[in-house]
N, C-alpha and C positions, 0 to 999 in steps of 0.2 A: 591573273586568273583567266583561264580560257573560257570562251563563250559556252554557256550551258553548264558551267561548273556549279556544284552545290554551294550555296551560301547560307550558313547558319546564322551569322550575326544579325542579319536583317530580320529574321524571324524572331529572335530574342527581343529585339527592340520593339517590334510590332506588338508583342504580347505584354509589354511593360514589365517583364521579369528582370530581376537583377540577380546575377550569380557571380560567385568569386571565380578567379582565373582557373582554379583546378576544376571546378564544375563545368565551366564553359569548354575546357579542354576535352573532358570526357564526353560532353554532349556533342561537341563537334566531331569527335572520333566516331561516335555511334551514328551520327547523321551521315557522315561520309561513307561509312560502311553500308548503311541502309541504301543510300543512293547508288553505290557501286553494285550492290546485289540486284538492283533492278535494271542494270545495264542491258540493253537489247529489248527491253519491254517498253521503254519510253521514259523520258525525264520531263514530263510536263510540269509546269510550275505548281499546279494544284496538288499533284502527288508529293512533291517536295515540301509543300506547305503542310500537308497532312502529317508527313513524317516529322517535321520540325515541331508542330504543335503537340504531337504525342510525346516526343522526347521532353519538351518543356513541361508538360503536364506531370510526368513521372518525376522529373528532376525537382519540381517544386515540392514534391512530397519527400524529397531527401535522397532519392536513388542516385548513386554515383558510379555504379558498375556499368561500363560501356556495353557489355554483352547484354545485360538486362534491358538497358535503354534501347538497344538495337532490336531485341526481341519484341519489346512492347511497341516500338514504332511500326513494325511490320505486321503485328498481330491484327488479324481481321482484314487485311488488304487481300483482295482476290487475285494476287499476282503470284506467279511461280518465281521464287527467288533463286538466284544462282549463287553457289558458294564462293 
């Protein structure tokens, strides 16, 4: 993995959550898309951590749609996101 790449697995472990492989796949997909959408704005660790925590929060409630996870992850961030 290249330096500065988004890493979802560490965030899942830090939050003590356990998800099945299908859930982690869609969570990772949503996380990667959210990080890519912020390209050019900055990829500071704290922003990636906020995104990961938001995805985990909604996934714990049973959400598995990567688009909804993506939307929730970026909801409330004061960044302009790029398509």
